[in-house]
GULUMKE-267200 format. One record per atom (N, C-alpha, C): atom name; x, y, z; residue in one letter. Coordinates in nm, 2 decimals. Layout:
+------+--------+--------+--------+-----+
| atom |      x |      y |      z | res |
+------+--------+--------+--------+-----+
|   CA |      X |      Y |      Z |   A |
...
+------+--------+--------+--------+-----+
***
This chain:
+------+--------+--------+--------+-----+
| atom |      x |      y |      z | res |
+------+--------+--------+--------+-----+
|    N |   1.84 |  -1.03 |  -0.52 |   M |
|   CA |   1.98 |  -0.98 |  -0.50 |   M |
|    C |   2.01 |  -0.87 |  -0.60 |   M |
|    N |   1.96 |  -0.88 |  -0.72 |   I |
|   CA |   1.98 |  -0.77 |  -0.82 |   I |
|    C |   1.91 |  -0.65 |  -0.77 |   I |
|    N |   1.78 |  -0.66 |  -0.72 |   G |
|   CA |   1.71 |  -0.55 |  -0.67 |   G |
|    C |   1.79 |  -0.48 |  -0.55 |   G |
|    N |   1.85 |  -0.56 |  -0.47 |   G |
|   CA |   1.93 |  -0.50 |  -0.35 |   G |
|    C |   2.05 |  -0.43 |  -0.40 |   G |
|    N |   2.11 |  -0.48 |  -0.51 |   I |
|   CA |   2.22 |  -0.40 |  -0.57 |   I |
|    C |   2.17 |  -0.27 |  -0.62 |   I |
|    N |   2.06 |  -0.27 |  -0.69 |   G |
|   CA |   2.00 |  -0.15 |  -0.74 |   G |
|    C |   1.97 |  -0.04 |  -0.63 |   G |
|    N |   1.92 |  -0.09 |  -0.52 |   V |
|   CA |   1.89 |   0.00 |  -0.41 |   V |
|    C |   2.02 |   0.06 |  -0.35 |   V |
|    N |   2.12 |  -0.02 |  -0.34 |   V |
|   CA |   2.25 |   0.03 |  -0.28 |   V |
|    C |   2.31 |   0.13 |  -0.38 |   V |
|    N |   2.31 |   0.09 |  -0.51 |   L |
|   CA |   2.37 |   0.19 |  -0.61 |   L |
|    C |   2.29 |   0.32 |  -0.61 |   L |
|    N |   2.16 |   0.31 |  -0.60 |   F |
|   CA |   2.08 |   0.43 |  -0.60 |   F |
|    C |   2.12 |   0.52 |  -0.48 |   F |
|    N |   2.13 |   0.47 |  -0.36 |   W |
|   CA |   2.16 |   0.55 |  -0.24 |   W |
|    C |   2.31 |   0.59 |  -0.25 |   W |
|    N |   2.39 |   0.51 |  -0.31 |   R |
|   CA |   2.53 |   0.56 |  -0.33 |   R |
|    C |   2.53 |   0.68 |  -0.42 |   R |
|    N |   2.45 |   0.67 |  -0.53 |   G |
|   CA |   2.45 |   0.79 |  -0.62 |   G |
|    C |   2.39 |   0.91 |  -0.55 |   G |
|    N |   2.29 |   0.90 |  -0.47 |   I |
|   CA |   2.23 |   1.01 |  -0.40 |   I |
|    C |   2.34 |   1.06 |  -0.30 |   I |
|    N |   2.41 |   0.97 |  -0.23 |   W |
|   CA |   2.51 |   1.01 |  -0.14 |   W |
|    C |   2.62 |   1.10 |  -0.21 |   W |
|    N |   2.67 |   1.04 |  -0.32 |   D |
|   CA |   2.77 |   1.11 |  -0.39 |   D |
|    C |   2.72 |   1.25 |  -0.45 |   D |
|    N |   2.60 |   1.25 |  -0.50 |   L |
|   CA |   2.55 |   1.38 |  -0.55 |   L |
|    C |   2.53 |   1.48 |  -0.44 |   L |
|    N |   2.49 |   1.43 |  -0.32 |   S |
|   CA |   2.48 |   1.53 |  -0.21 |   S |
|    C |   2.61 |   1.58 |  -0.16 |   S |
|    N |   2.72 |   1.51 |  -0.19 |   G |
|   CA |   2.85 |   1.55 |  -0.15 |   G |
|    C |   2.91 |   1.63 |  -0.27 |   G |
|    N |   2.83 |   1.66 |  -0.37 |   L |
|   CA |   2.88 |   1.74 |  -0.49 |   L |
|    C |   2.99 |   1.68 |  -0.56 |   L |
|    N |   2.99 |   1.54 |  -0.57 |   Y |
|   CA |   3.09 |   1.48 |  -0.65 |   Y |
|    C |   3.04 |   1.47 |  -0.79 |   Y |
|    N |   3.11 |   1.51 |  -0.88 |   I |
|   CA |   3.07 |   1.51 |  -1.02 |   I |
|    C |   3.11 |   1.38 |  -1.09 |   I |
|    N |   3.02 |   1.32 |  -1.17 |   G |
|   CA |   3.06 |   1.20 |  -1.24 |   G |
|    C |   2.99 |   1.08 |  -1.19 |   G |
|    N |   2.91 |   1.09 |  -1.08 |   H |
|   CA |   2.85 |   0.98 |  -1.02 |   H |
|    C |   2.70 |   0.96 |  -1.07 |   H |
|    N |   2.67 |   1.03 |  -1.17 |   W |
|   CA |   2.54 |   1.02 |  -1.23 |   W |
|    C |   2.52 |   0.88 |  -1.28 |   W |
|    N |   2.62 |   0.82 |  -1.33 |   T |
|   CA |   2.61 |   0.68 |  -1.38 |   T |
|    C |   2.56 |   0.58 |  -1.28 |   T |
|    N |   2.61 |   0.59 |  -1.15 |   A |
|   CA |   2.56 |   0.50 |  -1.05 |   A |
|    C |   2.41 |   0.53 |  -1.02 |   A |
|    N |   2.37 |   0.66 |  -1.02 |   L |
|   CA |   2.23 |   0.69 |  -1.00 |   L |
|    C |   2.14 |   0.64 |  -1.11 |   L |
|    N |   2.18 |   0.66 |  -1.23 |   I |
|   CA |   2.10 |   0.62 |  -1.35 |   I |
|    C |   2.09 |   0.47 |  -1.36 |   I |
|    N |   2.21 |   0.40 |  -1.34 |   L |
|   CA |   2.21 |   0.26 |  -1.34 |   L |
|    C |   2.12 |   0.20 |  -1.23 |   L |
|    N |   2.13 |   0.25 |  -1.12 |   S |
|   CA |   2.04 |   0.20 |  -1.01 |   S |
|    C |   1.90 |   0.22 |  -1.04 |   S |
|    N |   1.86 |   0.34 |  -1.09 |   L |
|   CA |   1.72 |   0.36 |  -1.13 |   L |
|    C |   1.67 |   0.26 |  -1.23 |   L |
|    N |   1.75 |   0.24 |  -1.33 |   V |
|   CA |   1.72 |   0.14 |  -1.44 |   V |
|    C |   1.70 |   0.00 |  -1.38 |   V |
|    N |   1.79 |  -0.04 |  -1.30 |   I |
|   CA |   1.78 |  -0.17 |  -1.24 |   I |
|    C |   1.66 |  -0.19 |  -1.15 |   I |
|    N |   1.63 |  -0.08 |  -1.06 |   M |
|   CA |   1.52 |  -0.09 |  -0.97 |   M |
|    C |   1.39 |  -0.08 |  -1.05 |   M |
|    N |   1.38 |   0.00 |  -1.16 |   L |
|   CA |   1.26 |   0.00 |  -1.23 |   L |
|    C |   1.23 |  -0.13 |  -1.31 |   L |
|    N |   1.34 |  -0.19 |  -1.36 |   L |
|   CA |   1.32 |  -0.32 |  -1.43 |   L |
|    C |   1.28 |  -0.43 |  -1.34 |   L |
|    N |   1.32 |  -0.43 |  -1.21 |   T |
|   CA |   1.29 |  -0.54 |  -1.12 |   T |
|    C |   1.17 |  -0.51 |  -1.03 |   T |
|    N |   1.11 |  -0.39 |  -1.04 |   G |
|   CA |   1.00 |  -0.35 |  -0.96 |   G |
|    C |   1.03 |  -0.31 |  -0.82 |   G |
|    N |   1.16 |  -0.30 |  -0.79 |   T |
|   CA |   1.21 |  -0.27 |  -0.66 |   T |
|    C |   1.18 |  -0.12 |  -0.63 |   T |
|    N |   1.20 |  -0.04 |  -0.73 |   F |
|   CA |   1.18 |   0.11 |  -0.71 |   F |
|    C |   1.04 |   0.14 |  -0.66 |   F |
|    N |   0.94 |   0.08 |  -0.72 |   V |
|   CA |   0.80 |   0.10 |  -0.68 |   V |
|    C |   0.77 |   0.05 |  -0.54 |   V |
|    N |   0.81 |  -0.07 |  -0.51 |   S |
|   CA |   0.79 |  -0.13 |  -0.38 |   S |
|    C |   0.87 |  -0.06 |  -0.27 |   S |
|    N |   0.99 |  -0.01 |  -0.30 |   F |
|   CA |   1.07 |   0.05 |  -0.20 |   F |
|    C |   1.03 |   0.19 |  -0.17 |   F |
|    N |   0.99 |   0.27 |  -0.28 |   F |
|   CA |   0.96 |   0.41 |  -0.26 |   F |
|    C |   0.81 |   0.44 |  -0.24 |   F |
|    N |   0.72 |   0.36 |  -0.30 |   I |
|   CA |   0.58 |   0.39 |  -0.29 |   I |
|    C |   0.52 |   0.34 |  -0.16 |   I |
|    N |   0.56 |   0.23 |  -0.11 |   G |
|   CA |   0.51 |   0.18 |   0.02 |   G |
|    C |   0.53 |   0.03 |   0.04 |   G |
|    N |   0.50 |  -0.01 |   0.16 |   E |
|   CA |   0.52 |  -0.15 |   0.19 |   E |
|    C |   0.39 |  -0.24 |   0.17 |   E |
|    N |   0.30 |  -0.18 |   0.10 |   Q |
|   CA |   0.17 |  -0.26 |   0.07 |   Q |
|    C |   0.20 |  -0.39 |   0.00 |   Q |
|    N |   0.29 |  -0.39 |  -0.09 |   I |
|   CA |   0.32 |  -0.51 |  -0.16 |   I |
|    C |   0.38 |  -0.62 |  -0.06 |   I |
|    N |   0.47 |  -0.57 |   0.02 |   I |
|   CA |   0.53 |  -0.66 |   0.12 |   I |
|    C |   0.43 |  -0.71 |   0.22 |   I |
|    N |   0.34 |  -0.62 |   0.27 |   L |
|   CA |   0.24 |  -0.66 |   0.37 |   L |
|    C |   0.14 |  -0.76 |   0.31 |   L |
|    N |   0.10 |  -0.73 |   0.18 |   S |
|   CA |   0.01 |  -0.83 |   0.12 |   S |
|    C |   0.08 |  -0.96 |   0.10 |   S |
|    N |   0.20 |  -0.96 |   0.07 |   G |
|   CA |   0.28 |  -1.09 |   0.05 |   G |
|    C |   0.29 |  -1.17 |   0.18 |   G |
|    N |   0.31 |  -1.09 |   0.29 |   L |
|   CA |   0.32 |  -1.16 |   0.42 |   L |
|    C |   0.18 |  -1.21 |   0.46 |   L |
|    N |   0.07 |  -1.14 |   0.43 |   K |
|   CA |  -0.06 |  -1.19 |   0.46 |   K |
|    C |  -0.11 |  -1.29 |   0.36 |   K |
|    N |  -0.03 |  -1.32 |   0.26 |   Q |
|   CA |  -0.06 |  -1.41 |   0.15 |   Q |
|    C |  -0.19 |  -1.37 |   0.08 |   Q |
|    N |  -0.20 |  -1.24 |   0.06 |   E |
|   CA |  -0.31 |  -1.18 |  -0.02 |   E |
|    C |  -0.27 |  -1.17 |  -0.16 |   E |
|    N |  -0.36 |  -1.18 |  -0.25 |   K |
|   CA |  -0.33 |  -1.16 |  -0.39 |   K |
|    C |  -0.34 |  -1.01 |  -0.43 |   K |
|    N |  -0.26 |  -0.97 |  -0.52 |   R |
|   CA |  -0.27 |  -0.83 |  -0.57 |   R |
|    C |  -0.40 |  -0.83 |  -0.66 |   R |
|    N |  -0.45 |  -0.71 |  -0.68 |   L |
|   CA |  -0.57 |  -0.69 |  -0.76 |   L |
|    C |  -0.56 |  -0.76 |  -0.90 |   L |
|    N |  -0.44 |  -0.74 |  -0.96 |   D |
|   CA |  -0.42 |  -0.80 |  -1.09 |   D |
|    C |  -0.41 |  -0.95 |  -1.09 |   D |
|    N |  -0.39 |  -1.01 |  -0.98 |   E |
|   CA |  -0.38 |  -1.16 |  -0.97 |   E |
|    C |  -0.52 |  -1.22 |  -0.94 |   E |
|    N |  -0.61 |  -1.14 |  -0.90 |   K |
|   CA |  -0.74 |  -1.19 |  -0.86 |   K |
|    C |  -0.83 |  -1.22 |  -0.98 |   K |
|    N |  -0.92 |  -1.32 |  -0.97 |   T |
|   CA |  -1.01 |  -1.35 |  -1.08 |   T |
|    C |  -1.13 |  -1.25 |  -1.06 |   T |
|    N |  -1.21 |  -1.24 |  -1.17 |   E |
|   CA |  -1.33 |  -1.16 |  -1.16 |   E |
|    C |  -1.42 |  -1.20 |  -1.05 |   E |
|    N |  -1.43 |  -1.34 |  -1.04 |   T |
|   CA |  -1.52 |  -1.39 |  -0.93 |   T |
|    C |  -1.48 |  -1.35 |  -0.79 |   T |
|    N |  -1.35 |  -1.35 |  -0.77 |   E |
|   CA |  -1.29 |  -1.31 |  -0.64 |   E |
|    C |  -1.32 |  -1.17 |  -0.61 |   E |
|    N |  -1.30 |  -1.08 |  -0.71 |   I |
|   CA |  -1.33 |  -0.94 |  -0.70 |   I |
|    C |  -1.48 |  -0.92 |  -0.67 |   I |
|    N |  -1.56 |  -0.98 |  -0.74 |   Q |
|   CA |  -1.71 |  -0.97 |  -0.72 |   Q |
|    C |  -1.75 |  -1.01 |  -0.58 |   Q |
|    N |  -1.68 |  -1.12 |  -0.53 |   K |
|   CA |  -1.71 |  -1.17 |  -0.40 |   K |
|    C |  -1.67 |  -1.07 |  -0.29 |   K |
|    N |  -1.55 |  -1.01 |  -0.31 |   E |
|   CA |  -1.51 |  -0.90 |  -0.22 |   E |
|    C |  -1.60 |  -0.78 |  -0.22 |   E |
|    N |  -1.65 |  -0.75 |  -0.34 |   E |
|   CA |  -1.74 |  -0.64 |  -0.35 |   E |
|    C |  -1.87 |  -0.66 |  -0.27 |   E |
|    N |  -1.92 |  -0.79 |  -0.28 |   I |
|   CA |  -2.05 |  -0.83 |  -0.21 |   I |
|    C |  -2.02 |  -0.82 |  -0.06 |   I |
|    N |  -1.90 |  -0.87 |  -0.02 |   E |
|   CA |  -1.87 |  -0.87 |   0.13 |   E |
|    C |  -1.86 |  -0.73 |   0.18 |   E |
|    N |  -1.80 |  -0.64 |   0.10 |   L |
|   CA |  -1.79 |  -0.50 |   0.14 |   L |
|    C |  -1.93 |  -0.44 |   0.15 |   L |
|    N |  -2.02 |  -0.47 |   0.05 |   Y |
|   CA |  -2.15 |  -0.42 |   0.05 |   Y |
|    C |  -2.22 |  -0.46 |   0.18 |   Y |
|    N |  -2.21 |  -0.59 |   0.22 |   H |
|   CA |  -2.28 |  -0.64 |   0.34 |   H |
|    C |  -2.22 |  -0.57 |   0.47 |   H |
|    N |  -2.09 |  -0.55 |   0.47 |   I |
|   CA |  -2.03 |  -0.48 |   0.58 |   I |
|    C |  -2.08 |  -0.34 |   0.59 |   I |
|    N |  -2.09 |  -0.27 |   0.48 |   D |
|   CA |  -2.14 |  -0.14 |   0.48 |   D |
|    C |  -2.29 |  -0.13 |   0.53 |   D |
|    N |  -2.37 |  -0.23 |   0.49 |   K |
|   CA |  -2.51 |  -0.24 |   0.54 |   K |
|    C |  -2.51 |  -0.26 |   0.69 |   K |
|    N |  -2.42 |  -0.35 |   0.74 |   D |
|   CA |  -2.42 |  -0.38 |   0.88 |   D |
|    C |  -2.38 |  -0.26 |   0.96 |   D |
|    N |  -2.28 |  -0.18 |   0.91 |   L |
|   CA |  -2.24 |  -0.06 |   0.97 |   L |
|    C |  -2.36 |   0.05 |   0.98 |   L |
|    N |  -2.43 |   0.06 |   0.87 |   E |
|   CA |  -2.54 |   0.15 |   0.87 |   E |
|    C |  -2.65 |   0.11 |   0.97 |   E |
|    N |  -2.67 |  -0.02 |   0.98 |   S |
|   CA |  -2.77 |  -0.08 |   1.08 |   S |
|    C |  -2.72 |  -0.05 |   1.23 |   S |
|    N |  -2.59 |  -0.06 |   1.25 |   I |
|   CA |  -2.53 |  -0.03 |   1.38 |   I |
|    C |  -2.55 |   0.11 |   1.41 |   I |
|    N |  -2.52 |   0.20 |   1.31 |   K |
|   CA |  -2.54 |   0.34 |   1.33 |   K |
|    C |  -2.68 |   0.38 |   1.37 |   K |
|    N |  -2.78 |   0.32 |   1.30 |   R |
|   CA |  -2.92 |   0.35 |   1.33 |   R |
|    C |  -2.95 |   0.30 |   1.48 |   R |
|    N |  -2.90 |   0.18 |   1.51 |   Q |
|   CA |  -2.93 |   0.13 |   1.65 |   Q |
|    C |  -2.87 |   0.22 |   1.75 |   Q |
|    N |  -2.75 |   0.26 |   1.73 |   L |
|   CA |  -2.68 |   0.35 |   1.83 |   L |
|    C |  -2.75 |   0.48 |   1.84 |   L |
|    N |  -2.80 |   0.54 |   1.73 |   A |
|   CA |  -2.88 |   0.66 |   1.73 |   A |
|    C |  -3.01 |   0.64 |   1.81 |   A |
|    N |  -3.07 |   0.53 |   1.79 |   A |
|   CA |  -3.20 |   0.50 |   1.87 |   A |
|    C |  -3.17 |   0.49 |   2.02 |   A |
|    N |  -3.06 |   0.42 |   2.05 |   I |
|   CA |  -3.02 |   0.41 |   2.19 |   I |
|    C |  -2.99 |   0.54 |   2.25 |   I |
|    N |  -2.91 |   0.62 |   2.18 |   K |
|   CA |  -2.88 |   0.76 |   2.23 |   K |
|    C |  -3.01 |   0.84 |   2.25 |   K |
|    N |  -3.10 |   0.83 |   2.15 |   K |
|   CA |  -3.22 |   0.91 |   2.16 |   K |
|    C |  -3.30 |   0.86 |   2.29 |   K |
|    N |  -3.30 |   0.73 |   2.31 |   T |
|   CA |  -3.37 |   0.68 |   2.43 |   T |
|    C |  -3.31 |   0.73 |   2.56 |   T |
|    N |  -3.18 |   0.73 |   2.56 |   I |
|   CA |  -3.10 |   0.77 |   2.68 |   I |
|    C |  -3.13 |   0.92 |   2.70 |   I |
|    N |  -3.12 |   1.00 |   2.60 |   D |
|   CA |  -3.14 |   1.14 |   2.61 |   D |
|    C |  -3.28 |   1.17 |   2.66 |   D |
|    N |  -3.38 |   1.10 |   2.61 |   A |
|   CA |  -3.52 |   1.12 |   2.65 |   A |
|    C |  -3.54 |   1.08 |   2.80 |   A |
|    N |  -3.47 |   0.98 |   2.84 |   A |
|   CA |  -3.48 |   0.93 |   2.98 |   A |
|    C |  -3.42 |   1.03 |   3.08 |   A |
|    N |  -3.31 |   1.11 |   3.03 |   D |
|   CA |  -3.24 |   1.20 |   3.11 |   D |
|    C |  -3.33 |   1.33 |   3.14 |   D |
|    N |  -3.43 |   1.35 |   3.05 |   L |
|   CA |  -3.51 |   1.47 |   3.06 |   L |
|    C |  -3.61 |   1.45 |   3.17 |   L |
+------+--------+--------+--------+-----+
***
């Protein structure tokens, strides 16, 4: 709820500044402080990755253990090797098809 108030105050400050109202810097500054303290500023303006990872029930990198990170690295390595194998197989198939067309 506090983060929501910060977002509303921020946009109100922007709205007022765009209308050239003087003296509304307080709302803008207060909203920035509130959003920075609650982490809302980063998640709101940087992207929805935090929200998406929360919906997928994924852990953030700073929440993962070293073992989990190493396990993911090994999985990515195997995926990379599988992709390389598939590329080689596709190249061989293409070469065979091209040779058959001649």
